[in-house]
C-alpha positions in Angstrom: -6.9 -28.1 -23.1 -3.8 -26.1 -22.0 -4.6 -26.3 -18.2 -5.3 -29.4 -16.2 -7.9 -29.4 -13.4 -5.3 -28.9 -10.8 -4.0 -25.8 -12.7 -7.5 -24.3 -12.8 -8.0 -25.0 -9.0 -4.6 -23.5 -8.2 -5.5 -20.3 -10.2 -8.9 -20.0 -8.5 -7.2 -20.5 -5.1 -4.7 -17.8 -6.0 -7.4 -15.3 -7.0 -9.5 -16.1 -3.9 -6.5 -15.7 -1.6 -5.6 -12.3 -3.1 -9.1 -10.9 -3.1 -10.0 -12.5 0.2 -7.0 -11.1 2.0 -7.6 -7.6 0.5 -11.1 -7.6 1.8 -10.1 -9.1 5.2 -7.3 -6.6 5.7 -9.5 -3.6 4.8 -12.2 -4.6 7.2 -9.9 -5.7 10.0 -7.9 -2.5 9.8 -11.0 -0.6 11.0 -11.1 -2.4 14.3 -7.5 -3.5 14.9 -4.2 -1.7 15.4 -2.2 -2.4 12.2 0.0 -0.6 9.8 -2.9 0.9 7.8 -4.9 2.1 10.9 -1.9 3.4 12.9 -0.4 5.3 9.9 -3.8 6.8 9.3 -3.7 8.3 12.8 -0.2 9.6 12.3 -1.2 11.2 9.0 -4.1 13.0 10.6 -1.7 14.3 13.3 0.8 15.3 10.6 -1.8 17.2 8.6 -3.0 19.0 11.7 0.5 20.0 12.5 1.0 21.4 9.0 -1.7 24.0 9.4 0.1 25.4 12.5 3.3 26.0 10.6 3.9 28.9 8.3 6.9 27.3 6.5 5.8 23.9 5.0 8.9 23.2 2.9 10.0 20.2 5.0 6.5 18.7 4.7 6.5 19.0 0.9 10.0 17.5 0.8 8.7 14.5 2.8 5.8 14.0 0.3 8.3 14.3 -2.6 10.4 11.5 -1.1 7.3 9.3 -1.0 6.4 10.2 -4.6 10.0 9.3 -5.7 9.7 5.8 -4.1 6.4 5.2 -5.9 7.8 6.5 -9.2 10.6 4.0 -8.9 8.2 1.1 -8.6 6.0 2.5 -11.4 9.0 2.7 -13.8 10.3 -0.7 -12.6 6.9 -2.2 -13.4 7.1 -1.0 -17.0 10.5 -2.6 -17.4 9.1 -5.8 -15.9 6.2 -5.7 -18.4 8.6 -5.2 -21.2 10.6 -8.2 -20.1 7.4 -10.3 -19.9 6.3 -9.3 -23.4 9.7 -10.2 -24.7 9.3 -13.7 -23.2 6.2 -14.2 -25.5 8.6 -14.4 -28.4 10.8 -16.8 -26.5 8.2 -19.3 -25.4 10.0 -22.3 -26.9 13.2 -21.4 -25.1 11.3 -20.9 -21.9 9.6 -24.3 -22.3 13.0 -26.0 -22.6 14.3 -24.2 -19.5 11.2 -25.2 -17.5 11.5 -28.8 -18.7 15.1 -29.0 -17.5 14.2 -28.0 -14.0 13.6 -30.8 -11.4 10.0 -31.3 -10.2 8.6 -29.1 -13.0 5.4 -30.3 -14.6 5.2 -30.7 -18.3 3.7 -27.7 -20.0 2.8 -26.9 -23.6 3.2 -23.8 -25.7 -0.2 -22.4 -25.0 -0.1 -23.0 -21.2 3.1 -21.0 -20.9 1.6 -18.1 -22.9 -1.5 -18.1 -20.7 0.7 -18.1 -17.5 2.7 -15.2 -18.9 -0.6 -13.4 -19.7 -1.7 -13.8 -16.0 1.7 -12.4 -14.9 1.3 -9.5 -17.2 -2.2 -8.7 -15.9 -0.8 -8.7 -12.3 1.9 -6.1 -13.2 -0.6 -4.0 -15.2 -2.8 -3.8 -12.1 0.3 -2.9 -10.1 1.2 -0.1 -12.5 -2.2 1.4 -12.4 -2.1 1.4 -8.5 1.3 3.0 -8.4 0.4 5.8 -10.9 -2.9 6.5 -9.1 -1.0 6.7 -5.9 1.4 9.2 -7.4 -1.5 11.3 -8.6 -3.2 11.3 -5.2 0.1 12.5 -3.6 0.1 15.3 -6.1 -3.4 16.2 -4.9 -2.1 16.3 -1.3 0.6 18.8 -2.4 -2.0 21.0 -3.9 -4.2 20.8 -0.8 -1.2 21.7 1.4 -0.5 24.7 -0.8 -4.1 25.8 -0.4 -4.3 25.1 3.3 -5.0 28.2 5.4 -3.1 29.1 8.6 -4.6 28.5 12.1 -6.4 31.6 13.4 -7.7 32.6 16.8 -11.3 32.2 15.8 -12.9 29.0 17.3 -15.1 28.5 14.2 -12.2 28.9 11.9 -10.1 26.5 13.9 -12.8 23.8 13.6 -13.0 24.3 9.8 -9.3 24.2 9.4 -9.0 21.0 11.5 -11.7 19.5 9.3 -9.7 20.6 6.2 -6.6 18.9 7.7 -8.5 15.7 8.2 -9.6 15.7 4.6 -6.0 16.1 3.6 -5.1 13.1 5.7 -7.9 11.1 3.9 -6.5 11.9 0.5 -3.0 11.0 1.7 -4.4 7.8 3.2 -6.0 6.8 -0.1 -2.7 7.4 -1.9 -0.9 5.2 0.6 -3.5 2.4 0.2 -2.9 2.5 -3.6 0.8 2.2 -3.0 0.2 -0.7 -0.7 -2.0 -2.5 -3.2 0.7 -2.0 -5.9 3.3 -3.6 -3.6 0.9 -6.4 -2.7 0.7 -7.2 -6.4 4.4 -7.7 -6.5 4.2 -10.2 -3.6 1.5 -12.2 -5.4 3.4 -11.9 -8.7 6.3 -13.7 -7.1 3.9 -16.5 -6.1 2.5 -16.7 -9.6 6.0 -17.3 -11.1 6.1 -20.7 -9.2 3.1 -21.8 -11.3 5.5 -22.3 -14.2 7.0 -25.1 -12.1 4.1 -26.8 -10.4 0.5 -25.8 -9.4 0.9 -27.2 -5.9 3.9 -25.0 -5.4 1.8 -22.1 -6.7 -0.8 -22.7 -4.0 1.8 -23.2 -1.3 3.6 -19.9 -2.1 0.3 -18.0 -2.4 -0.5 -19.2 1.2 3.0 -18.1 2.3 2.5 -14.7 0.8 -0.8 -14.2 2.6 0.9 -15.3 5.9 3.8 -12.9 5.3 1.5 -10.0 4.5 -0.6 -10.7 7.6 2.4 -11.0 9.9 4.0 -7.8 8.6 0.8 -5.7 8.5 -0.8 -6.9 11.8 1.8 -8.5 14.0 5.2 -7.1 13.3 7.5 -5.1 15.6 7.0 -2.1 13.4 3.3 -2.2 14.0 3.8 -2.4 17.8 6.2 0.4 17.8 4.0 2.7 15.7 1.0 1.9 17.9 2.9 2.7 21.0 4.1 6.0 19.4 0.5 6.8 18.5 -0.6 6.4 22.2 2.3 8.5 23.4 1.4 11.2 20.9 -2.2 11.3 21.9 -1.2 11.5 25.6 1.2 14.4 24.8 -1.6 16.2 22.8 -4.1 15.7 25.7 -1.6 17.1 28.2 -0.9 20.1 26.0 -4.6 20.8 25.6 -5.1 20.5 29.4 -2.2 22.9 30.0 -3.6 25.4 27.5 -7.0 25.2 29.1 -5.6 25.9 32.5 -3.6 28.9 31.2 -6.7 30.3 29.6 -8.7 30.0 32.8 -5.9 31.7 34.8 -5.8 34.6 32.3 -9.6 34.9 32.5 -9.5 35.1 36.3 -7.0 38.0 36.0 
C-alpha cells in the first residue's frame, strides 16, 4: 500500500479543510462584512455609475486590467502543470532528493506519483476557475456595451438600475471564480509539504485556512473597504435627499 494510515488521514483532513472553508466563507459572507461582501456592494455601485456615463472607455479599461491579471495566472498554471508532468518522468530523482532532506518520511515510487497526481488535480481545478473567470468578465464587457443610458422616465430608471445590478452579479461571479483559483494556489503550497511529512501537511493546511480567514474577514483592507462602503452610501443618500428637495422646490414654483 503506497500510503500509510496517517497519509490517508492527512489527505482527508486537507480535503475537509479546503471544502469546509469554502462553504464557511460563502455562507459567512452573506451576513458579515468581508472582502467578498464589501466588493459586491462596490461592484453594484460601479455598475450603477456606468449607466449614468456616456463614455465608458475607462470602465472597460479597468475590466481589461482585471482580465489581464487572470490571464497571467491561467497561463502560469499551464506552465506549472507542464512542470509537474515533467516530474513524473523524474520520480527516482525526486525520491532521492526527498530522502536527503531532514525530517522527510520515507516514500516509495508509487506514493510520489500519487502525490504529484493530487497536485496536478489542484492546478487543473485552478486553471478551470481562472478561465471561467475570464469568460465571465468577457460577458460583463458585452453587457456594458449593451447597457442603455439613464433616461428621465421613472419606469426606465428602475429597469436600468435592475440591469446594472445584474451586471454586478455577473462580475461578482467572475470575481468569485478568480478567488477560487487563487485559493487553489494556497492549498497547493500546503500539499507540497506532503512530500516531506503528513503531519507538516496537516499543519500547513491549517495555516492556509487561518491565513485566508484573516485576510478575507479581519484584515485592514477589509476594514478600509467597509468604511469606504459606508461613506459611499452616506454620500449617495445625501445626494438623493438634495435632488428630492430640488424637485420639490421646482414643483412649488
